[in-house]
C-alpha positions in Angstrom: 100.1 97.5 77.3 102.7 94.8 78.0 102.0 91.2 78.8 104.4 89.1 80.9 104.6 85.4 81.9 105.0 85.7 85.7 106.7 82.3 86.3 109.4 82.7 83.7 110.7 86.2 84.1 114.5 86.5 84.1 116.4 87.0 87.4 113.6 85.9 89.7 114.9 85.5 93.3 114.8 81.8 94.2 113.5 82.9 97.7 110.4 84.4 96.3 109.7 81.6 93.8 107.4 79.7 96.2 105.4 82.9 96.8 105.1 83.4 93.1 104.0 79.8 92.5 101.3 80.2 95.3 100.1 83.4 93.6 99.8 81.6 90.3 97.9 78.7 91.9 95.4 81.1 93.6 95.0 83.1 90.3 93.9 79.9 88.6 91.7 78.8 91.5 89.8 82.1 91.6 90.0 82.8 87.8 91.8 86.0 88.7 94.0 88.4 86.8 96.6 90.8 88.1 96.7 94.2 86.5 99.6 96.6 87.4 100.4 100.2 86.6 103.8 101.1 85.2 104.8 102.8 88.4 104.6 99.6 90.5 107.7 98.2 92.0 109.6 95.7 89.8 108.5 92.5 91.5 104.9 93.5 91.2 105.2 94.3 87.5 106.9 91.0 87.0 104.1 88.9 88.4 101.3 90.9 86.7 99.5 89.5 83.7 99.3 93.0 82.2 101.0 96.2 82.9 100.1 99.5 81.4 98.9 103.1 81.9 95.5 104.2 83.2 93.8 104.1 79.8 95.1 100.7 78.8 94.2 99.1 82.2 90.7 100.7 82.1 90.1 99.2 78.7 91.2 95.8 79.7 89.2 95.9 83.0 86.1 96.6 80.9 86.6 93.6 78.7 88.1 90.9 80.9 86.1 87.8 81.7 88.1 87.0 84.8 86.1 86.6 87.9 88.5 88.5 90.1 90.7 91.5 89.2 93.6 92.2 91.5 94.5 95.8 90.8 98.0 96.9 91.7 98.1 100.7 91.4 96.4 103.3 93.5 92.8 103.5 94.8 91.2 105.5 92.0 92.5 103.0 89.4 90.9 100.0 91.2 87.7 102.1 91.4 87.8 102.6 87.7 88.2 98.9 87.1 85.1 98.3 89.3 83.1 101.0 87.4 84.0 99.5 84.0 83.2 95.9 85.1 80.9 96.0 88.1 80.0 92.3 88.0 83.6 91.4 88.7 85.2 91.3 92.2 88.0 93.9 92.3 90.5 93.6 95.1 93.6 95.6 96.0 96.7 94.5 97.8 96.6 97.6 100.1 93.7 100.0 100.6 96.1 102.7 101.7 97.5 103.0 98.2 95.9 106.4 97.7 96.6 109.3 95.4 97.3 112.8 96.7 96.1 114.4 93.5 92.8 112.5 93.6 92.3 113.7 97.2 92.5 117.3 96.1 89.1 117.3 94.3 85.7 116.6 95.8 82.1 116.4 94.3 81.3 119.6 96.1 84.1 121.4 94.4 82.7 120.2 91.0 79.3 121.6 91.9 80.9 124.9 92.8 82.8 125.1 89.5 79.6 124.3 87.6 77.7 127.1 89.3 80.5 129.5 88.6 80.8 128.5 85.0 77.3 127.7 83.7 77.2 125.7 80.4 80.8 124.5 80.8 81.7 120.8 80.1 83.6 119.1 83.0 86.5 117.1 81.8 87.9 115.0 84.6 91.3 113.3 84.6 91.0 109.7 85.8 93.3 110.6 88.7 90.1 111.4 90.7 87.6 109.7 93.0 84.7 107.8 91.6 82.3 110.3 93.2 84.0 113.1 91.2 83.8 111.1 88.0 80.1 110.6 88.6 79.7 114.4 88.6 81.6 114.8 85.3 80.6 115.0 81.7 83.6 113.0 80.3 86.8 111.6 81.7 90.3 111.6 80.2 93.8 110.2 80.8 97.1 111.7 80.0 97.1 109.6 76.8 93.9 111.0 75.4 93.4 114.4 77.1 94.2 116.4 74.0 91.8 114.3 71.9 89.0 114.6 74.4 89.2 118.3 74.8 89.6 118.7 71.0 86.3 116.8 70.6 84.4 119.6 72.5 83.0 122.4 70.4 85.4 125.4 70.6 82.7 127.8 71.7 82.0 125.6 74.8 83.8 126.4 78.0 85.8 123.5 79.5 86.4 122.9 83.2 89.5 120.7 83.5 90.0 118.9 86.8 92.0 118.2 88.9 95.6 118.4 87.4 96.5 122.0 86.4 99.7 120.9 84.7 98.1 118.3 82.4 95.5 121.0 81.8 98.2 123.5 80.9 99.8 120.9 78.5 96.4 120.4 76.8 96.0 124.2 76.5 99.3 124.4 74.7 98.5 121.5 72.4 95.0 122.6 71.5 95.3 126.4 71.7 92.2 126.5 73.9 91.8 128.3 77.2 90.6 126.0 79.9 89.2 126.6 83.3 91.8 124.9 85.4 91.6 123.5 89.0 94.8 123.9 91.0 95.5 120.2 91.6 98.8 118.5 91.0 100.9 115.4 91.4 103.4 115.9 94.2 105.8 113.3 92.7 105.9 115.0 89.3 106.2 118.4 90.9 109.6 117.4 92.3 111.0 117.1 88.8 112.6 120.5 88.1 113.7 122.3 84.9 117.2 122.3 86.3 117.1 118.5 86.4 116.4 118.3 82.7 119.0 120.9 81.9 121.6 119.0 83.9 120.7 115.7 82.3 121.0 117.2 78.8 124.4 118.7 79.6 125.6 115.3 81.0 124.0 113.2 78.3 123.8 115.4 75.1 122.7 112.6 72.8 119.9 111.3 75.1 116.2 111.2 74.3 114.4 113.2 77.0 110.9 112.0 77.8 108.5 113.7 80.3 105.0 113.1 81.6 102.4 115.9 81.1 101.8 116.0 84.8 105.3 117.7 85.1 105.5 121.5 85.4 105.3 123.4 82.1 109.0 124.4 82.2 109.9 120.7 82.4 107.6 119.6 79.7 108.7 122.2 77.2 112.3 121.0 77.6 111.5 117.4 76.7 111.7 115.8 73.3 108.6 113.7 74.0 105.8 114.6 76.4 103.5 111.6 76.8 101.6 109.1 78.9 103.6 106.1 80.1 102.4 103.9 77.3 103.4 106.5 74.7 106.8 106.8 76.5 107.3 103.1 76.1 106.6 103.2 72.3 108.7 106.3 71.9 111.7 104.6 73.5 111.3 101.5 71.4 111.1 103.6 68.2 114.1 105.9 69.1 117.6 105.2 67.9 118.9 107.0 71.0 121.0 104.7 73.3 120.4 106.9 76.4 117.0 108.1 77.7 116.4 110.6 80.4 113.1 109.7 82.1 111.0 112.5 83.5 108.3 110.6 85.4 107.9 108.4 88.4 111.0 106.2 88.6 109.0 102.9 88.6 108.6 103.3 84.9 112.3 102.6 84.4 111.8 99.0 85.3 109.6 98.4 82.4 111.7 100.4 80.0 114.8 98.5 80.9 113.0 95.2 80.6 111.8 96.1 77.1 115.0 97.8 76.0 117.9 95.9 77.6 120.6 97.6 75.4 119.6 101.1 76.3 120.6 103.2 79.4 117.9 105.0 81.4 118.7 108.0 83.5 116.1 109.3 85.9 115.6 113.0 85.6 114.9 112.9 89.4 116.2 109.9 91.2 114.1 110.6 94.3 110.8 111.0 92.4 109.0 107.9 93.5 105.4 107.7 94.6 105.2 106.3 98.1 101.5 105.4 97.5 102.4 103.4 94.4 105.1 101.6 96.3 103.0 100.1 99.1 102.0 97.1 97.1 104.2 94.0 97.3 104.2 90.3 96.5 103.2 89.5 100.0 100.2 91.8 99.8 99.2 90.4 96.4 99.3 86.9 97.9 97.2 87.9 100.9 94.6 89.6 98.6 94.3 86.4 96.6 94.1 84.2 99.8 91.3 86.3 101.3 89.8 88.0 98.1 90.1 91.2 100.0 90.3 94.2 100.5 87.5 94.5 98.0 86.5 97.7 96.2 82.8 98.5 96.5 80.9 101.6 95.2 77.3 102.8 95.4 75.2 102.0 92.4 74.5 105.6 91.6 78.2 106.5 91.6 78.9 103.6 89.3 76.2 104.7 86.9 77.3 108.3 86.8 81.0 107.6 86.6 80.4 104.9 83.9 78.8 107.4 81.6 81.8 109.7 81.8 84.3 106.8 81.3 82.3 105.3 78.4 82.4 108.7 76.6 86.1 108.7 77.1 86.5 105.2 75.7 84.3 105.9 72.7 86.5 108.9 71.8 89.8 107.0 72.4 
């Protein structure tokens, strides 16, 4: 997780400075904190108090004593923040920041999978609705999915939902056969093996990093397959001066900021998530002015989902 000072970042457009100052004022007034995912647009990352991946942001949301959490990501991430710290007010800049993968799975589908596979443990990727987490045994993120599945006795069947490609990666890493749901991330699906092959041909000395949500023939071509937080550390630790980035292109903003002497090449220059990109400085300001839109969840959903998330945190 990376911490930034929002009023001193280099290259701030003077025209947005008054807006940033107003955001800062309202943060202090409401004892608010801005959390942003690594795929957010650059100006959102730059005003955030913390940026990180799903696991890092969930951990911080659970421990913060801020009265208000402004969550800049997609809807399931803000839900997770509310589940982890239900006494805090959680607001989002735009309620329409959804997740197509999250929408692919329903609580009814979890019930069907359990009936079809009695005795199986349901491992649910955090890219899922709160109502699905509440039906699950344990959650995982791309950063800890291998560890979570490895913690389950080998004789116990595992239903892995909803991302089939993260599930395939976990299978290869653990040697276990999982019961996979056929969900996927449309953004990572657009990264092709041919994109990696071309990038390697054009940049033979580059480090190639890819997200485990990518298709298997992309992942097996990468030097590092990892969550966005692990990508950031891998780039910092690498001597390579060029890096091919096989994930949503918003990640490149953070990588460039942390590694100004390195060159970053998107494996797919059009692989941006429209849902991640709906948040903006203006919408952050409006959410702080009105303390809305607010994330609310039924108490039973919070209780059920919290158990699955707590088990994940304990094993992470």
